[in-house]
C-alpha positions as a LaTeX table, in Angstrom:
\begin{tabular}{lrrr}
\hline
Residue & $x$ (\AA) & $y$ (\AA) & $z$ (\AA) \\
\hline
Unk1 & 0.00 & 0.00 & 0.00 \\
Unk2 & 2.39 & 2.58 & $-1.24$ \\
Unk3 & 0.55 & 5.71 & $-2.21$ \\
Unk4 & 3.47 & 7.29 & $-4.04$ \\
Unk5 & 5.31 & 8.62 & $-0.98$ \\
Unk6 & 8.79 & 7.33 & $-0.38$ \\
Unk7 & 9.53 & 6.00 & 3.08 \\
Unk8 & 12.89 & 6.51 & 4.66 \\
Unk9 & 14.33 & 4.54 & 7.53 \\
Unk10 & 14.70 & 6.52 & 10.70 \\
Unk11 & 17.31 & 6.07 & 13.40 \\
Unk12 & 20.94 & 6.64 & 14.09 \\
Unk13 & 23.42 & 5.88 & 11.37 \\
Unk14 & 26.52 & 3.80 & 12.01 \\
Unk15 & 28.71 & 6.92 & 12.00 \\
Unk16 & 26.62 & 8.84 & 14.53 \\
Unk17 & 26.45 & 5.78 & 16.79 \\
Unk18 & 30.21 & 5.37 & 16.58 \\
Unk19 & 30.83 & 9.05 & 17.39 \\
Unk20 & 28.44 & 8.79 & 20.35 \\
Unk21 & 30.25 & 5.73 & 21.68 \\
Unk22 & 33.65 & 7.42 & 21.32 \\
Unk23 & 32.48 & 10.53 & 23.20 \\
Unk24 & 30.90 & 8.38 & 25.94 \\
Unk25 & 34.14 & 6.35 & 26.17 \\
Unk26 & 36.23 & 9.48 & 26.61 \\
Unk27 & 33.95 & 10.77 & 29.38 \\
Unk28 & 34.04 & 7.37 & 31.07 \\
Unk29 & 37.85 & 7.23 & 30.90 \\
Unk30 & 38.23 & 10.74 & 32.33 \\
Unk31 & 35.74 & 10.00 & 35.10 \\
Unk32 & 37.46 & 6.72 & 35.91 \\
Unk33 & 40.86 & 8.42 & 36.22 \\
Unk34 & 39.54 & 11.29 & 38.36 \\
Unk35 & 37.56 & 9.04 & 40.70 \\
Unk36 & 40.65 & 8.10 & 42.78 \\
Unk37 & 41.72 & 11.61 & 43.81 \\
Unk38 & 38.15 & 12.64 & 44.62 \\
Unk39 & 37.56 & 9.49 & 46.68 \\
Unk40 & 40.80 & 10.03 & 48.61 \\
Unk41 & 39.86 & 13.66 & 49.23 \\
Unk42 & 36.45 & 12.63 & 50.54 \\
Unk43 & 38.17 & 10.30 & 53.03 \\
Unk44 & 40.73 & 12.94 & 54.08 \\
Unk45 & 37.99 & 15.56 & 54.36 \\
Unk46 & 35.94 & 13.23 & 56.56 \\
Unk47 & 38.89 & 12.58 & 58.88 \\
Unk48 & 39.70 & 16.27 & 59.28 \\
Unk49 & 36.09 & 17.29 & 59.87 \\
Unk50 & 35.60 & 14.57 & 62.51 \\
Unk51 & 38.76 & 15.61 & 64.34 \\
Unk52 & 37.70 & 19.27 & 64.24 \\
Unk53 & 34.41 & 18.33 & 65.94 \\
Unk54 & 35.79 & 15.91 & 68.56 \\
Unk55 & 36.40 & 17.59 & 71.94 \\
Unk56 & 38.75 & 14.79 & 73.06 \\
Unk57 & 40.98 & 15.36 & 70.03 \\
Unk58 & 40.84 & 19.13 & 70.37 \\
Unk59 & 42.06 & 18.99 & 73.95 \\
Unk60 & 45.39 & 17.48 & 72.78 \\
Unk61 & 48.44 & 19.46 & 71.76 \\
Unk62 & 48.99 & 20.38 & 68.11 \\
Unk63 & 51.79 & 17.80 & 67.86 \\
Unk64 & 49.53 & 15.02 & 69.18 \\
Unk65 & 46.71 & 16.05 & 66.83 \\
Unk66 & 49.14 & 15.92 & 63.92 \\
Unk67 & 50.33 & 12.46 & 64.98 \\
Unk68 & 46.70 & 11.28 & 65.24 \\
Unk69 & 46.05 & 12.56 & 61.71 \\
Unk70 & 48.99 & 10.53 & 60.40 \\
Unk71 & 47.67 & 7.40 & 62.13 \\
Unk72 & 44.16 & 7.87 & 60.77 \\
Unk73 & 45.47 & 8.46 & 57.24 \\
Unk74 & 47.51 & 5.27 & 57.50 \\
Unk75 & 44.53 & 3.25 & 58.77 \\
Unk76 & 42.33 & 4.55 & 55.93 \\
Unk77 & 45.11 & 4.00 & 53.36 \\
Unk78 & 45.20 & 7.59 & 52.13 \\
Unk79 & 48.11 & 9.97 & 52.02 \\
Unk80 & 48.58 & 13.63 & 51.37 \\
Unk81 & 50.75 & 14.56 & 48.37 \\
Unk82 & 52.99 & 16.69 & 50.60 \\
Unk83 & 53.59 & 16.76 & 54.34 \\
Unk84 & 52.56 & 20.42 & 54.60 \\
Unk85 & 49.27 & 19.94 & 52.73 \\
Unk86 & 47.51 & 19.90 & 56.09 \\
Unk87 & 48.40 & 22.79 & 58.35 \\
Unk88 & 47.30 & 22.66 & 61.97 \\
Unk89 & 47.84 & 25.84 & 63.97 \\
Unk90 & 46.67 & 27.24 & 67.28 \\
Unk91 & 45.98 & 30.96 & 67.53 \\
Unk92 & 44.39 & 32.54 & 70.60 \\
Unk93 & 42.56 & 29.39 & 71.69 \\
Unk94 & 41.27 & 28.55 & 68.21 \\
Unk95 & 42.60 & 25.59 & 66.22 \\
Unk96 & 42.79 & 26.12 & 62.47 \\
Unk97 & 42.98 & 23.21 & 60.05 \\
Unk98 & 43.94 & 24.22 & 56.51 \\
Unk99 & 43.81 & 21.42 & 53.95 \\
Unk100 & 45.21 & 22.72 & 50.65 \\
Unk101 & 46.77 & 20.52 & 47.99 \\
Unk102 & 46.82 & 19.62 & 44.31 \\
Unk103 & 46.87 & 16.25 & 42.58 \\
Unk104 & 48.16 & 15.86 & 39.04 \\
Unk105 & 46.51 & 13.00 & 37.17 \\
Unk106 & 47.99 & 11.84 & 33.85 \\
Unk107 & 45.18 & 11.57 & 31.32 \\
Unk108 & 46.33 & 10.83 & 27.76 \\
Unk109 & 49.83 & 11.11 & 26.30 \\
Unk110 & 51.12 & 14.51 & 27.43 \\
Unk111 & 47.79 & 15.76 & 28.82 \\
Unk112 & 47.39 & 15.96 & 32.60 \\
Unk113 & 44.49 & 17.01 & 34.79 \\
Unk114 & 45.22 & 19.14 & 37.81 \\
Unk115 & 42.72 & 18.70 & 40.63 \\
Unk116 & 42.86 & 21.32 & 43.39 \\
Unk117 & 41.38 & 20.87 & 46.85 \\
Unk118 & 41.02 & 23.58 & 49.47 \\
Unk119 & 39.22 & 23.11 & 52.78 \\
Unk120 & 39.41 & 25.22 & 55.94 \\
Unk121 & 38.13 & 24.29 & 59.39 \\
Unk122 & 38.31 & 25.98 & 62.73 \\
Unk123 & 37.47 & 24.78 & 66.21 \\
Unk124 & 37.63 & 26.33 & 69.64 \\
Unk125 & 40.07 & 24.51 & 71.88 \\
Unk126 & 38.32 & 23.30 & 75.06 \\
\hline
\end{tabular}
């Protein structure tokens, strides 16, 4: 029952499907490579925020707090890129925790992604 009108097939061509798969693959690869630094930062961020809210931890000296951070990072299998990425300082009865660091993630060939993290906490020393 063809009344003179031509019917065309509708849908994605092979080329457009292939381009879509390539783009999706690139996004998946980038997301997969960036997942690690973001997951580590979430763990580090959780540790620092819990310490900044714990009165027992806050009553310790800055040196003991720093040592406890190192133990908790070791237990959770995370590490900071540099030792001074986490600054703990006491000024006028207030403890300041400054977490500032960058992670360079190699992406493809000579292309790297630089992920920057910056968190600041403060707590009153009991």
